[in-house]
C-alpha atoms as one frame of an Amber mdcrd trajectory, in Angstrom:
protein
 145.332 -25.457-209.545 148.703 -25.910-210.788 147.683 -24.164-214.165 149.788
 -20.983-214.825 148.156 -18.394-217.105 150.158 -16.077-219.239 148.082 -12.866
-220.730 150.178 -11.523-222.820 149.922  -7.751-224.869 151.284  -8.782-228.411
 151.320  -5.044-230.079 150.033  -4.406-233.447 150.554  -7.231-235.290 152.231
 -10.462-233.138 155.292  -9.969-235.009 157.470  -6.857-235.430 156.125  -5.187
-231.996 156.341  -8.910-229.970 158.422  -8.176-226.893 161.072 -11.188-226.330
 159.504 -11.972-223.153 156.022 -12.205-224.960 157.538 -14.317-227.436 159.321
 -17.014-225.241 155.662 -17.104-222.828 153.815 -17.472-226.219 156.430 -20.392
-227.346 156.149 -21.932-223.884 152.756 -22.239-223.859 150.829 -25.272-224.561
 147.491 -23.808-225.403 146.968 -19.956-227.024 143.835 -18.240-226.620 142.799
 -15.030-228.109 140.393 -13.206-230.962 141.341 -14.467-234.805 143.356 -11.999
-235.311 145.836 -12.465-231.974 145.902 -15.777-233.192 146.746 -15.725-236.857
 150.697 -14.679-236.626 151.360 -17.993-234.134 149.015 -20.478-236.509 152.055
 -22.333-237.858 153.309 -23.141-234.057 152.376 -26.790-232.945 150.014 -25.593
-230.380 146.672 -26.024-229.024 144.369 -23.244-230.218 140.997 -21.611-228.842
 139.918 -18.746-230.568 137.706 -16.211-228.323 137.808 -12.953-226.438 134.957
 -12.751-224.262 136.680 -12.380-220.725 133.698 -15.037-218.983 133.794 -17.647
-221.815 137.777 -17.488-221.821 137.900 -17.680-217.823 135.607 -21.140-218.055
 137.551 -22.706-221.160 140.607 -22.280-218.913 138.665 -23.741-216.202 137.751
 -26.640-218.032 140.795 -27.789-220.170 143.097 -30.274-218.429 146.058 -28.073
-220.246 148.405 -26.084-217.533 150.439 -24.128-219.475 148.463 -21.326-221.030
 148.534 -18.039-223.226 145.385 -15.470-223.628 147.042 -12.999-226.338 145.388
  -9.523-225.683 146.171  -6.703-228.663 148.656  -3.820-227.671 149.380  -3.816
-223.818 147.025  -5.262-221.596 146.869  -2.100-219.433 145.666   0.226-222.028
 141.674  -0.620-222.514 142.190  -4.081-222.581 140.050  -6.805-220.842 143.193
  -8.242-219.138 141.916  -6.822-215.593 138.748  -8.401-215.847 139.893 -11.786
-217.012 142.489 -11.583-214.047 139.808 -11.275-211.894 137.882 -14.750-212.965
 141.008 -16.398-213.356 141.875 -15.585-209.374 142.241 -19.016-208.665 145.414
 -19.806-210.591 149.175 -18.383-211.091 148.084 -15.595-213.876 151.276 -13.301
-215.025 150.674 -10.083-216.990 153.276  -9.559-219.845 153.133  -5.789-221.385
 153.278  -4.980-225.014 153.499  -1.677-226.964 150.094  -0.172-227.134 148.726
   1.542-230.400 149.073   5.170-228.538 152.531   4.436-228.021 153.356   2.713
-231.351 151.316   5.640-233.394 153.035   8.633-231.324 156.467   7.104-232.213
 155.519   7.129-236.211 154.465  11.105-235.563 157.660  11.740-233.707 154.719
  13.049-231.228 155.261  12.924-227.131 152.785  11.178-225.469 153.098  12.466
-221.607 150.712  15.584-221.594 147.953  12.813-223.858 144.725  12.715-222.930
 143.037   8.811-223.225 139.669   8.245-224.815 137.968   4.505-225.914 134.987
   5.092-228.458 135.488   1.438-228.848 131.793  -0.272-228.220 130.530   3.207
-226.975 129.614   6.980-228.473 131.645   8.809-225.886 132.050  12.987-225.345
 134.102  13.683-228.302 134.534  17.597-228.876 133.861  18.053-224.653 137.510
  16.213-223.768 139.371  18.015-227.417 138.117  20.938-226.262 139.441  20.776
-222.581 142.870  19.044-223.332 145.510  19.961-226.138 146.440  16.250-227.056
 143.515  13.652-227.400 143.875   9.987-228.319 140.328   7.987-229.256 140.483
   4.278-229.553 138.022   3.977-232.679 135.927   0.625-233.149 132.299   1.837
-231.833 129.398   3.536-233.572 131.559   6.491-234.433 134.384   5.824-237.182
 137.217   8.491-237.792 134.862  10.377-240.458 132.031  10.150-237.536 134.271
  11.275-235.059 135.491  14.690-237.475 132.134  15.312-238.026 131.256  15.874
-234.536 134.220  17.891-234.097 132.732  20.593-237.080 129.228  20.531-235.880
 130.982  21.740-232.199 133.065  24.334-233.635 136.098  22.408-233.994 136.491
  21.808-237.643 140.003  23.263-237.627 141.355  21.305-235.061 144.746  18.771
-236.318 143.894  15.228-236.899 145.648  12.144-237.116 144.386   8.998-238.615
 146.225   5.375-237.657 145.310   2.527-239.588 146.109  -0.622-239.336 148.878
   0.005-237.316 151.433  -2.535-237.796 150.408  -3.902-241.024 151.518  -4.017
-244.442 148.487  -1.914-245.438 149.277   0.282-242.601 148.259   4.358-243.236
 148.681   7.425-241.515 147.192  10.422-242.555 147.431  14.257-241.072 145.029
  17.083-241.814 141.895  19.151-240.043 138.843  17.391-239.003 137.024  19.452
-241.095 139.039  17.946-244.074 138.278  14.252-242.944 134.598  14.319-242.049
 133.689  12.181-245.053 136.887  10.496-245.078 136.651   6.580-245.382 139.320
   5.051-242.401 140.103   1.095-242.530 137.905  -0.657-239.182 140.933  -1.059
-237.204 141.970   2.752-236.597 143.033   5.581-234.065 142.761   9.021-233.950
 144.545  11.720-232.259 143.688  15.206-231.880 145.850  18.247-231.260 144.154
  21.010-230.054 146.908  24.374-230.021 143.828  26.393-228.550 142.292  24.035
-225.851 141.033  25.355-222.611 143.842  26.136-220.433 141.463  26.901-217.247
 138.225  25.731-216.215 135.739  28.764-217.030 133.386  29.764-213.802 130.741
  32.198-213.811 131.795  33.094-217.589 130.302  36.609-218.984 126.938  37.023
-219.409 127.936  38.439-222.838 129.678  35.104-223.775 126.062  33.172-224.862
 123.658  33.686-226.914 120.550  35.235-225.388 117.592  35.444-227.722 114.821
  36.633-225.573 115.131  34.150-223.065 115.604  34.780-219.123 119.363  33.877
-218.305 120.984  32.603-214.899 123.126  35.812-214.359 127.093  34.874-214.336
 127.828  35.415-210.355 124.559  33.215-209.289 125.185  30.871-212.333 129.169
  29.975-210.617 127.983  29.909-207.082 125.305  27.363-207.891 127.154  25.230
-210.002 130.009  25.276-207.521 128.118  24.173-204.939 126.741  21.391-206.544
 130.607  19.926-206.586 130.471  18.445-209.940 132.389  15.477-210.718 134.053
  14.297-214.209 131.724  11.612-215.091 128.296  12.954-213.061 125.286  12.600
-214.615 123.641  16.566-214.397 119.881  17.770-214.947 119.632  21.261-215.783
 116.028  21.746-214.977 114.038  24.739-217.176 117.566  25.045-219.026 116.856
  28.723-220.627 119.517  29.714-222.634 121.507  26.954-221.351 124.362  28.932
-219.275 123.951  26.392-216.450 124.223  23.661-218.603 127.154  24.733-220.599
 128.783  25.181-216.810 128.371  21.751-215.907 129.100  20.283-219.013 132.780
  21.884-218.698 133.079  20.060-215.027 131.469  16.605-216.020 133.688  16.353
-219.190 133.415  12.783-218.805 129.539  12.633-218.036 126.396  14.031-218.993
 124.123  16.782-219.086 119.868  16.371-219.135 119.175  19.924-220.271 115.289
  20.322-219.830 113.387  22.989-221.102 109.542  23.271-222.387 109.557  26.543
-224.354 110.977  25.305-228.007 112.825  28.860-228.329 114.404  28.810-224.878
 115.427  25.067-225.979 116.854  25.871-229.520 118.804  28.576-227.553 120.797
  25.872-225.372 121.528  23.566-228.171 122.966  26.433-229.864 125.415  27.244
-226.524 126.134  24.177-226.270 127.736  24.107-229.971 129.037  27.335-228.988
 131.272  26.149-225.733 131.802  22.534-227.772 129.838  20.725-225.110 128.899
  17.668-226.982 128.013  16.284-223.560 124.294  18.062-223.557 121.672  16.379
-224.569 118.652  18.596-224.787 115.090  18.053-223.957 112.439  20.063-225.048
 109.514  19.218-222.966 108.050  19.714-219.168 110.359  18.551-215.978 107.531
  16.516-215.207 106.930  14.504-218.295 111.199  14.351-218.445 110.974  12.734
-215.241 110.386   9.402-216.679 112.880   8.944-219.246 115.999  11.005-217.066
 118.411   9.014-216.044 119.637   8.947-212.607 121.516  12.240-211.345 124.401
  12.750-209.396 123.732  16.722-209.708 120.215  18.611-210.149 119.886  22.365
-211.017 116.732  24.151-211.020 116.256  27.633-212.702 112.482  27.273-213.604
 110.009  24.597-212.550 106.990  25.582-214.289 104.954  24.805-211.143 106.277
  21.487-210.901 109.025  22.121-208.437 107.487  19.485-205.946 107.382  16.536
-208.614 111.008  17.542-209.651 112.358  17.825-206.495 110.662  14.161-205.545
 111.550  12.474-208.392 115.122  13.193-208.376 115.347  12.109-205.113 113.716
   8.931-205.751 116.468   8.274-208.465 119.418   8.945-206.292 118.861   9.751
-202.597 122.363  11.220-202.325 121.810  13.535-205.534 122.830  17.036-204.909
 120.339  19.903-205.225 120.408  23.408-206.282 117.013  25.704-206.915 117.180
  29.570-207.524 114.440  31.848-206.455 113.957  35.163-206.759 110.732  35.771
-204.733 109.558  34.804-200.959 106.957  32.451-202.265 109.412  30.234-204.278
 111.684  30.221-201.246 109.372  29.436-199.106 107.888  26.455-201.067 111.509
  25.097-201.981 112.128  25.070-198.017 108.776  23.170-197.435 109.576  20.637
-199.694 113.054  20.093-197.729 111.763  20.085-194.972 108.891  17.588-195.902
 111.400  15.485-197.427 113.367  15.662-193.680 116.413  17.062-195.767 118.653
  20.194-194.598 118.934  22.721-196.897 121.322  25.661-197.207 120.076  29.111
-198.139 122.217  32.117-199.122 120.745  35.213-200.767 122.706  36.941-203.123
 122.769  40.710-204.095 124.696  41.764-207.111 125.483  45.337-207.808 127.237
  46.146-210.937 128.884  49.231-212.311 127.694  51.170-215.796 129.144  54.384
-217.677 126.220  57.195-217.713 128.043  59.912-219.854 131.169  59.813-218.146
 129.906  59.154-214.690 130.344  55.722-213.267 126.787  54.858-211.638 126.083
  51.316-209.612 122.672  49.171-210.617 121.828  46.709-208.537 120.071  43.287
-209.833 116.999  41.972-208.420 118.785  39.724-205.341 118.164  35.871-205.583
 117.972  33.034-203.359 120.232  29.586-203.777 118.683  26.683-202.065 120.881
  23.665-201.934 121.023  20.186-200.363 122.660  16.739-200.299 120.617  14.422
-199.072 121.901  14.482-195.531 118.859  14.229-193.236 118.153  17.475-190.822
 120.103  16.723-187.546 122.811  14.200-188.670 126.016  15.123-186.755 123.865
  17.846-184.560 124.519  17.341-180.547 120.905  16.062-179.202 119.112  16.380
-182.626
């Protein structure tokens, strides 16, 4: 219980970017713990060393050790996609301090002369992640690489989703003698072989400066597939109150217009667009690329079959059920009792069936009808053209009677 543990960010290489405070803590420690690359700069010191990077194993070793002054070495800064937070929790029985270091984005941006106060940060270390969606939504994005996607893989994703002209900066082996910094367009790096220890920054001057809602129908690739119209789409999606990291289902995706507006809202989450018609599924895929939405996964299947493999949803939009409305709604609630659902219906029979299902579940449903009238030019005159009325039925899993006096 008298042990003192310092969790230290050693910067880029543990030498030139090591702070004076960190250097002092390293020299005072009797035991140094870290991955091989973290320990290498200090091998000449007369210390005990333990090579390990897994937090649970480090905590176990510290708990069993008889040494009282211990330093755990982390790359960069302890507050930037580091294991320091988890490790500190595991070491709560001991006196623990965190000593900050110079993080890779701070170092890289200083080399580029680029401000980072307005930068968005994404870790792809051990993850696949949403790349094009985030690069489209933010002017500057820092990607910490090291997962399944290397620098070239990220650039190919950007190209696939229409962002090949975005400016890319790649930093390799930052802080080491073989440090290398490259700049160009995403398309120019699609086959680039970068070092394993790499980071990337995208700069997109044409980033989305506002969150699009009820996008004009003409913006979408249409084909012969029916599409949820602009006003209906905007209302239905807004009712779902989609958060940035939500998992969404779009059942009967059609052209994918709803999938796209959902995906723009859950840039850290994912949209699963289920469509049984091959032509419509392809249109959904085309529109996901047009609007830079690599967080849309298109599933060409009927809904009932897809339910088995779909992850637990936070939000569900049902624009076409193929006669499987009950199975879809029940399936969504079985996966998440707090799921938010929006259903569109154009017939009295569909409205009746939907409300009947929500009643069976004991959930409160909110029903709205939209009757949209648009103008069109006929010769020198402007005429009104009415669209078919659409019912929007929404439910958030709230049981009927909650909060109602006497219920």
